[in-house]
C-alpha positions as CSV (number, residue, x, y, z in Angstrom):
1,M,-4.3,-22.9,27.7
2,A,-4.4,-19.3,28.7
3,R,-7.7,-17.6,29.3
4,P,-8.6,-13.9,28.6
5,R,-7.8,-11.7,31.6
6,S,-10.7,-10.6,33.7
7,L,-10.2,-6.8,33.3
8,E,-12.6,-4.0,32.4
9,L,-12.3,-3.3,28.7
10,F,-10.6,0.1,29.0
11,E,-8.2,-1.3,31.6
12,L,-7.4,-4.2,29.3
13,I,-6.6,-1.9,26.4
14,D,-4.3,0.1,28.7
15,V,-2.5,-3.2,29.6
16,L,-2.3,-4.2,25.9
17,L,-0.8,-0.8,25.0
18,K,1.8,-1.2,27.8
19,E,2.6,-4.7,26.4
20,H,3.2,-3.2,23.0
21,E,5.9,-1.0,24.5
22,D,7.4,-3.9,26.4
23,I,7.5,-6.0,23.3
24,K,9.2,-3.2,21.4
25,K,11.9,-3.2,24.1
26,D,12.2,-7.0,23.8
27,L,12.7,-6.6,20.0
28,L,15.7,-4.3,20.7
29,D,17.1,-6.9,23.1
30,L,16.5,-9.6,20.4
31,K,18.4,-7.5,17.8
32,D,21.2,-7.0,20.3
33,A,21.4,-10.8,21.1
34,V,21.3,-11.7,17.3
35,D,24.0,-9.1,16.6
36,K,26.2,-10.6,19.4
37,K,25.4,-14.1,18.1
38,D,24.2,-14.9,21.7
39,Y,21.8,-17.6,20.6
40,A,21.0,-18.8,24.1
41,K,19.8,-15.2,24.8
42,V,17.9,-15.3,21.5
43,N,16.1,-18.5,22.6
44,E,15.4,-17.0,26.0
45,I,13.8,-13.9,24.4
46,I,11.8,-16.0,21.9
47,I,10.4,-18.2,24.7
48,K,9.4,-15.0,26.6
49,F,7.9,-13.6,23.5
50,N,5.8,-16.7,22.9
51,Q,4.3,-16.6,26.5
52,Y,3.7,-12.8,26.3
53,L,2.2,-12.8,22.9
54,N,0.0,-15.9,23.6
55,Q,-1.8,-14.1,26.4
56,H,-1.9,-10.8,24.5
57,I,-3.4,-12.4,21.5
58,I,-6.0,-14.3,23.5
59,D,-7.1,-11.1,25.2
60,E,-7.4,-9.3,21.9
61,E,-9.3,-12.0,20.0
62,A,-11.5,-13.2,22.9
63,T,-12.4,-9.8,24.3
64,L,-11.8,-7.0,21.8
65,L,-12.9,-8.9,18.7
66,K,-16.0,-10.0,20.6
67,V,-17.0,-6.4,21.3
68,L,-16.6,-5.5,17.6
69,L,-18.5,-8.6,16.4
70,N,-21.3,-7.9,18.8
71,R,-21.6,-4.3,17.7
72,Y,-20.8,-4.3,14.0
73,G,-21.1,-8.0,13.0
74,R,-18.6,-9.9,10.9
75,E,-18.9,-7.7,7.8
76,G,-18.6,-4.5,9.8
77,S,-15.5,-5.8,11.6
78,Q,-13.6,-7.0,8.5
79,D,-10.8,-4.5,8.8
80,A,-10.1,-5.4,12.4
81,I,-10.3,-9.1,11.6
82,R,-7.6,-8.6,9.0
83,V,-5.4,-6.9,11.6
84,F,-6.0,-9.8,14.0
85,Q,-5.2,-12.3,11.2
86,Q,-1.6,-11.0,11.4
87,H,-1.3,-12.9,14.6
88,I,-0.9,-16.1,12.6
89,R,2.2,-14.8,10.8
90,I,3.6,-13.4,14.0
91,H,3.4,-16.9,15.5
92,Q,4.9,-18.4,12.3
93,L,7.9,-16.1,12.5
94,I,8.5,-16.9,16.1
95,D,8.5,-20.6,15.3
96,E,10.8,-20.0,12.3
97,I,13.3,-18.2,14.5
98,K,13.2,-21.0,17.1
99,S,13.8,-23.6,14.4
100,L,16.7,-21.6,12.9
101,L,18.6,-21.6,16.2
102,D,19.6,-25.2,15.6
103,F,20.7,-25.2,12.0
104,S,20.9,-21.7,10.4
105,P,21.7,-18.9,12.8
106,E,22.7,-16.6,9.9
107,L,19.0,-16.5,8.8
108,I,17.8,-15.5,12.2
109,N,18.4,-11.8,11.6
110,I,16.3,-11.9,8.5
111,K,13.4,-13.4,10.3
112,R,14.0,-11.2,13.4
113,E,13.8,-8.1,11.1
114,E,10.6,-9.4,9.4
115,L,9.1,-10.1,12.9
116,A,10.0,-6.6,14.1
117,N,8.6,-4.9,11.0
118,L,5.4,-6.9,11.2
119,L,4.9,-6.2,14.9
120,F,5.5,-2.5,14.5
121,E,3.0,-2.4,11.6
122,H,0.6,-4.5,13.6
123,F,0.8,-2.5,16.7
124,G,0.3,0.7,14.7
125,K,-2.9,-0.6,13.2
126,E,-4.2,-1.8,16.6
127,E,-3.3,1.5,18.3
128,D,-4.6,3.8,15.5
129,Y,-7.6,1.8,14.4
130,V,-8.6,-1.3,16.3
131,F,-8.4,0.0,19.9
132,P,-10.3,3.3,19.2
133,L,-12.9,1.3,17.2
134,V,-13.4,-1.1,20.1
135,K,-13.8,1.8,22.6
136,R,-16.4,3.4,20.3
137,A,-18.3,0.1,19.8
138,Y,-18.3,-0.5,23.6
139,K,-19.6,3.0,24.2
140,E,-22.3,2.7,21.5
141,S,-23.4,-0.7,22.9
142,F,-23.4,0.2,26.6
143,G,-23.9,4.0,26.6
144,R,-20.6,4.4,28.5
145,S,-18.3,7.4,28.2
């Protein structure tokens, strides 16, 4: 099982932001592979996604969420927790796409589109709300600027 990366908080957030951009590019590659019915490539991208997202999610939940919970408690972190709960559906969609490769390739595009929409929405919430909140909580807790 992967462990959270040992990075300073602001450096980790920069890495997570870069990964959002990389994942968006992968989503375009996934769309292209689905459109071309290149299911071997779809599988390759999905495997890459899984590895990428597993580490990404571990970092967010183990590091960022911990900062929020330590500063604001569970009740004060509810909105961020709801954003992180989307990770469950993201994993489900990836698993659904993998399972469709074997018996229903025509449904892959529907699930791919749902995954892309969810990830874009999710990344927006993290970038616009969660990451700034984590930075503020960290600064408030440790007097850092």
